C-alpha positions as YAML, in Angstrom:
chain: A
units: angstrom
residues:
- id: 1
  name: VAL
  ca: [-5.31, 3.58, -9.43]
- id: 2
  name: LEU
  ca: [-4.65, 6.93, -7.77]
- id: 3
  name: GLU
  ca: [-7.68, 6.64, -5.50]
- id: 4
  name: SER
  ca: [-6.91, 3.02, -4.61]
- id: 5
  name: ASP
  ca: [-3.47, 3.85, -3.24]
- id: 6
  name: ASP
  ca: [-4.83, 5.17, 0.07]
- id: 7
  name: LYS
  ca: [-7.00, 2.06, 0.46]
- id: 8
  name: ILE
  ca: [-3.98, -0.19, 0.00]
- id: 9
  name: ASP
  ca: [-2.00, 1.87, 2.52]
- id: 10
  name: ASP
  ca: [-4.84, 1.50, 5.04]
- id: 11
  name: LEU
  ca: [-5.08, -2.26, 4.43]
- id: 12
  name: ASN
  ca: [-1.34, -2.60, 4.99]
- id: 13
  name: ASP
  ca: [-1.52, -0.56, 8.20]
- id: 14
  name: ASN
  ca: [-4.41, -2.71, 9.46]
- id: 15
  name: LEU
  ca: [-2.55, -5.91, 8.59]
- id: 16
  name: TYR
  ca: [0.49, -4.68, 10.52]
- id: 17
  name: GLU
  ca: [-1.58, -3.84, 13.60]
- id: 18
  name: ASP
  ca: [-3.38, -7.20, 13.46]
- id: 19
  name: MET
  ca: [-0.13, -9.13, 13.12]
- id: 20
  name: ALA
  ca: [1.53, -7.15, 15.93]
- id: 21
  name: ALA
  ca: [-1.42, -7.97, 18.20]
- id: 22
  name: LEU
  ca: [-1.24, -11.63, 17.19]
- id: 23
  name: MET
  ca: [2.48, -11.80, 17.95]
- id: 24
  name: GLU
  ca: [1.90, -10.29, 21.41]
- id: 25
  name: LYS
  ca: [-0.90, -12.74, 22.11]
- id: 26
  name: ASP
  ca: [0.77, -15.84, 20.66]
- id: 27
  name: PRO
  ca: [4.59, -15.75, 20.53]
- id: 28
  name: ALA
  ca: [4.59, -19.01, 18.54]
- id: 29
  name: SER
  ca: [3.02, -17.08, 15.63]
- id: 30
  name: VAL
  ca: [5.88, -14.58, 15.24]
- id: 31
  name: ARG
  ca: [7.48, -16.20, 12.21]
- id: 32
  name: ARG
  ca: [4.15, -16.56, 10.37]
- id: 33
  name: ALA
  ca: [3.04, -13.02, 11.30]
- id: 34
  name: LEU
  ca: [6.34, -11.54, 10.10]
- id: 35
  name: HIS
  ca: [5.85, -13.25, 6.75]
- id: 36
  name: PHE
  ca: [2.40, -11.66, 6.45]
- id: 37
  name: ILE
  ca: [3.83, -8.25, 7.38]
- id: 38
  name: MET
  ca: [6.48, -8.58, 4.65]
- id: 39
  name: ILE
  ca: [3.88, -9.71, 2.11]
- id: 40
  name: GLY
  ca: [1.73, -6.69, 2.99]
- id: 41
  name: ARG
  ca: [4.71, -4.36, 2.70]
- id: 42
  name: ASN
  ca: [5.66, -5.74, -0.70]
- id: 43
  name: LEU
  ca: [2.09, -5.51, -2.02]
- id: 44
  name: GLU
  ca: [1.89, -1.93, -0.78]
- id: 45
  name: ARG
  ca: [5.14, -1.17, -2.63]
- id: 46
  name: ILE
  ca: [3.72, -2.70, -5.83]
- id: 47
  name: ALA
  ca: [0.68, -0.45, -5.42]
- id: 48
  name: ASP
  ca: [2.98, 2.58, -5.01]
- id: 49
  name: LEU
  ca: [4.82, 1.67, -8.20]
- id: 50
  name: ALA
  ca: [1.52, 1.24, -10.08]
- id: 51
  name: ASN
  ca: [0.50, 4.65, -8.77]
- id: 52
  name: ASN
  ca: [3.75, 6.17, -10.09]
- id: 53
  name: ILE
  ca: [3.13, 4.62, -13.51]
- id: 54
  name: ALA
  ca: [-0.42, 6.01, -13.55]
- id: 55
  name: GLU
  ca: [0.82, 9.50, -12.61]
- id: 56
  name: ASP
  ca: [3.46, 9.40, -15.35]
- id: 57
  name: THR
  ca: [0.89, 8.20, -17.87]
- id: 58
  name: ILE
  ca: [-1.50, 11.04, -17.00]
- id: 59
  name: TYR
  ca: [1.33, 13.54, -17.35]
- id: 60
  name: LEU
  ca: [2.45, 12.14, -20.70]
- id: 61
  name: LYS
  ca: [-1.08, 11.88, -22.11]
- id: 62
  name: GLN
  ca: [-2.76, 15.00, -20.67]
- id: 63
  name: GLY
  ca: [0.13, 17.18, -19.56]
- id: 64
  name: LYS
  ca: [-1.40, 17.34, -16.08]
- id: 65
  name: GLU
  ca: [0.81, 17.03, -13.02]
- id: 66
  name: VAL
  ca: [-1.16, 14.94, -10.52]
- id: 67
  name: ARG
  ca: [1.53, 13.86, -8.08]
- id: 68
  name: HIS
  ca: [0.62, 14.39, -4.44]
- id: 69
  name: HIS
  ca: [-2.62, 16.24, -5.20]
- id: 70
  name: PHE
  ca: [-4.84, 14.34, -7.63]
- id: 71
  name: GLU
  ca: [-8.36, 15.49, -8.38]
- id: 72
  name: THR
  ca: [-11.24, 13.14, -9.12]
- id: 73
  name: THR
  ca: [-13.49, 14.02, -12.06]
...
C-alpha cells in the first residue's frame, strides 16, 4: 500500500494533464473531462486514506513510525 501511493499520485497527475489537453483541443469535452478529473481526484484521496490506515496499522502492530519515510524490506 505504501509503495503504491506514489503510483496512484502519478496516475492522477497524468490523467489531469491528459484531460487538460483534451479540453484545450476539444471544448465540447470539458464537462466529460472535468468528471474524469474529479473521479481521479477522489480515487487518489481514497488511496491516501488507505495509506494512512496502513501506516497506523504498522505503528500499532510493530511500533514503527513509517509516515513520510517508509523503508522497503
